[in-house]
Every structure is written in structure tokens, then in C-alpha cells.
N, C-alpha and C positions, 0 to 999 in steps of 0.2 A: 395183341398187335396183329395177329393173323386175321382177326375179324375186321380190322380196319384197312386191310391191304387194298381192297378195291377203291376205297376212298382216296388212298395215297396215289393210286394209279390215276384217278380222276384229276386230282390236283396237279400232278406232274403233266398229264396230257393237256390240261388247260394252259399251263405255263409254257410248254413246248409250242403249242399252237400260237400263243401270243408272240413268243419270240420269233416264230416263223412268219409273222406278218398277217396271221388270220385275224378277222375282226372279232370283237368281244362276244358277239352272239354265238359264233361257231365255237369259240374257246369254252364258253359256259356250257354249251351243249355237250361237248366232249366230257366235261367233268360230271355233268348231271346224269348222263346216260347210265352211270353205274348205280344210281339210286333207284329204289330203296336198297339199302345194304342188308336189311333184315326186317322181319315183321314189326310193324309199328314205327319204323324209322321214316325219315323225311323222303317225300316223293320229288321227282323232278318238277321244277317250277315252270321252266320254259317249255313251249310246245315242241321245239326241235329236239331237246333233250329227252322229252317223254316219248316222242316217236322213235328215236334211235334206241331208247331203252326197251320198248316193247318189241321192236324189230329184232334186236339182238337176242332177246329171250325166246321169241318165237323160233328163230333160226336154231338156237341151242337145243330147245326142246324137240323140234322136228328132227334134227340130226341124231340126237340121242335115242329117241324112240325108234327112228328109222333103222338104227343099228342094234336095236334090242336092249339098249341100256336104260331100262325102266326101273324106277325105284321099287324096292320090295321090302316090306316090313320097316325096319329102322335103317335100312341101307339106302343111301341116296348120295353116292360119291360126287355127282355132278351138280348137286344142289337144285334139282329140278322142282322140288316142292317149293323152295324159296322163289325160284324163277316164276313158277305158276302163280303164286300168291301175289308177287310183285306185278305181274302182267294184269291180273284181275284188278288190283288196287289202282293202277295207273289209268286203266280204261274207265273204271267207275268214277274216279276223281275228275276226269276230263269229260265225262258223259258222252263218250264216243260210241256211235253205233257201228261196230266193226264185226263183220261176219267171220267168226273164228275158222269155220271150215274152209273158206276161201283163202284166208291168211296162211293157214297151215298147208293148204294145197300148193300155194305159190312157193312157200319155203321148201317143201319137199322137192318140187320141180327143179329148184336151183341146184340140187345135189346130183341131178341126172342119174347116171348108172352107179353112182357111188354107194347108194343105199340098197341093200338087198332086202326089200320089204314090199308088201302089198300096200299101195298108197291108201286105199280106202280103209283098210283095217288099221293102219297106223294113225290116220286122222281120227277115226272113231275112238281109238285108245287115248289119243291126246285130248279129245273133247271130254271123254269120260273122266280122265285124270283131273282136268280143270274143274269139271262139275263137282267132283268130290272135294277138291280144295275150296271151292266157292261155298258149298254146303257147310263145310266145317267152319269156315270163316264167318259166315253170317249167323251161324249158331252161337259162336263166341260173342257176337254182337247182341245177342238176346232174342233173335228171331226164332219162333217155335219151329221145330223140325217139320211139323205137318204143313206149315205154311210154305216152307222152302220146297218140300216135296210137291206141293200143289203147283207151284210155279215151274219148277224144273221138269215136271212130268210132261209139259207141253212145249218145252223148248229152252235151249241154253246157248244157241249159236251166237246170240247177241247178248252180251253180259249186261249192258245198260238197259236193254228192254226187259230182261229178266228182273233186274233190280226194280224197275218201275212197276212191274206186275206184282212183285212181292209187297211193295209199299201199299199198293191198292188192296191186296188181299188182307194185309194187316188191318188196314182202315175199315174195310167192310166187315171184317170178322168180328168187330165190336158191336155191330148193329144188332138190335134186339131180335130181329127176325132171321138172322143169318143161320142160327143153329138149325132151325127147322128146314131152311133152304138147303143146307149142306146134306141133311138126311134125305130130303126129297131127291136131290141130284144124285146121291149115291144109288138110290133106287132106279133112277133113270139110266145111269151108266151100267148097272147090273143087267137090266132087262134088254138093253140095246147092244150088248156085246155081240160082235160078229155082224152087226147090221150097219151098212154104210149109206144107204139111200136116204135122201132128205126131201125128195119131191113129194108134196102133199096134194092129194086130189080132193078138191072141195066137195065133189059129189058123193064121196064116200064117208063124209062126216055126218053122222046121224044123231048121236047123243048130244044133248045140250052142253055137257061138261067138256066134250072134246071140241065143240064149236067155240066155246068160251076160251079154251086154252089156245086154240089156233088164232083167234082174234087178238088175244093178249100177246102171243108170240110175234105176230106180224107187226103190232105196234112197237113192241120192244126192239125188234130187229131194226126198224126204221130209226128209232131214237138212238140206238147204240152205234149204228154205222159211222156217223161222223166222229163220235168219241173214239171208236176203235181205230179209225183212220188217222186220228191225231194222237194216238197212243195215250189218250186220257182214260186209263183203265179204271180209275176210281169212279169217274162219272158213269162209265159203261156198266160197272158192277152195280152201282146204285140203281140204274134203270132195270137191271135184271132181277133185282129183289122183288119186284111186283109179280114175278112169275110164281112165287111160292104158293099162294092160295089157289090159283088155277091148277097148278100141278097136283096139289093135295086133293082138290075136288075131282080132278080127272082120275086119279088112282082110286078114289073112294067110289066113284060112280061108273067107271068104264072098265070092261074086261079087255085088256090089251090083246091078249092071245085069243081073239075071236075065232069062231068056227070058220067064218068066211076068210080065206087066205088073203084076199085083196084088202079087206077091212083091217086085218091084223097087220099087214105090211104097211098100210097107210098110217096106222097108229104108231108103229115102230119108227116110221120115217119122221113123224112129227117130234117124237121124243129124241130122235137122233139129231134133228135140227136144233133142238133146245140144248142138247149136249155140246154140239158144235159151237154154239154161241158162247157158252161159258168157257169152253176150252181154248178160246182165243186169249183168255187171261190166265186161267189155271184150272186144274182138276180139283175143284173144291170138295169132291167126295173124300179126298185124302185129309181134309180138315174136319171131317165128321167126328173124329175122335176127340177133337177139342170141345165138341158140343156135349160130350157125355159126362 
């Protein structure tokens, strides 16, 4: 009976609203905003109920985290894990592109001086908390941990966007050339650690292998841009697959750490540009273990 109490509140709230002269849409939203009651249960059907449901949960989570009432181990007296999973499921179901950082920032602002916390640290903790809930949830759905890590490594502020990138990574992961590409990308990310520049000077390209890689990269960037703008991550990754052979050839024929510092920096910049292209979808180096 205790587990059904929120549902009873919803039914009573709907009836009180109708008796008070509220229209049917408002009454149904009052009932639905308590959903889902638990993992796997029914989500709000109406848009208003769904919006109120996530708003209520964001407010509750922001307030609790702001007061230091964060779940630890098996202890979760305020049901924040349940609230977090419900928030994720509702956003996913409605395919809403909602910036979590902004939402939690606004929620915390509403408390004014009532919360004794550093806002940035609290928001970071909230995002991390939801990211863990999301990773656990999609793992239960059968998504490989490495795929989740690849997508989550490059962003989680938009749950729907993250979901779309995971689907694209799952699809491209079955491609016959992906295994080798993941290994090549891992090498790219390892060698470019600490390097951020992506400006490539054409006059410093001397070896044919690096010229070929630059030409392929330029073509792929142009083809990927509209796909990435439209968040068609599957199409973008498919375009990126053609980089595998030029990357392999580049590493086989070219000494990245050349004696000439300008040449070395230029080669690192090209590899960094390649990494930046993939990282708009996911860090596929984390999927390399799937290829072993």
C-alpha cells in the first residue's frame, strides 16, 4: 500500500481539481505528474504531466543535493535514485533536448540563500549522479559498457543527444572495419594527449602518406558537417570509417615526432583534428576492447 501512495495522491488530486472546476487537461496532469511510480512503470502520457513530473523531480534533486542529502550506498531516504531514473526515462520517451546543467542551475537559483552549497559543485554532482543512473540503466537494456563509456565521455548534458550517439555507435560498431578503426583511433588519442591545436599548414606536409591523410580528412569533414549539424550521428560515423586506411598508412610511413618541431606540431595538429571529428560523437578508443 505504501508503494501505491503517490498514485492515490494523484487520483485524489485529479478529482479535487475537477470538483474545483479545473478543465480535464489540468486534472489529468495533476494525476500524471506522479508517474512513473517505480522503475518500469507507466510514464506520463500527456505533455503537461510530463513537464510537471520532471520539474518536480529536478527541484527535489537540486534541493536535496544542495543540502548535502546525497544517496550513499544503500541509503536513499528521499528516493533520489528513483527520481533520477524517472527523469531520464521521461526525457528519453519524449525525445526532448533539455540542457541538464541549465535546468539544475535554474532550480538551485530558486532556493536563493536557503542552500549552503557551491552551485557549480552541486550541479556537477547532480550531473554525475544522473550519468551513473543512465549508464546503469542502459546497461540493463543490453548496451555494452564500452559503448556507453564512449558516448558519455564526450557529453551527457543532453540525454536525448547522448541516446542518439549511443545508437549510432552501436550501429557502426558492427561494421567490419570498425575494429581496426577503433584501434587506430586509440593510437591517435594516445599520441595527441596534451595537444589542442588543429591548424594544419599545407606547406609543412611533405610525405605522401600525410598528404593523403589530409586530403581524406578534408573530404570527410565536409561530408560530416551537415550530418553532425542535423545530429545524424550514424551517417557521420559511416563517413568517418574511410579514415581507417589513410590513418594506418600514415602511422606506417610517417614519423609523427619528427626532429623538426614545426613538422611535429603540424602532424600532431592533423591527428588532433581527426580526434576532434570523432569526439563529436564518442570516444571510440573506449570501444577498442570490444575489438579484442
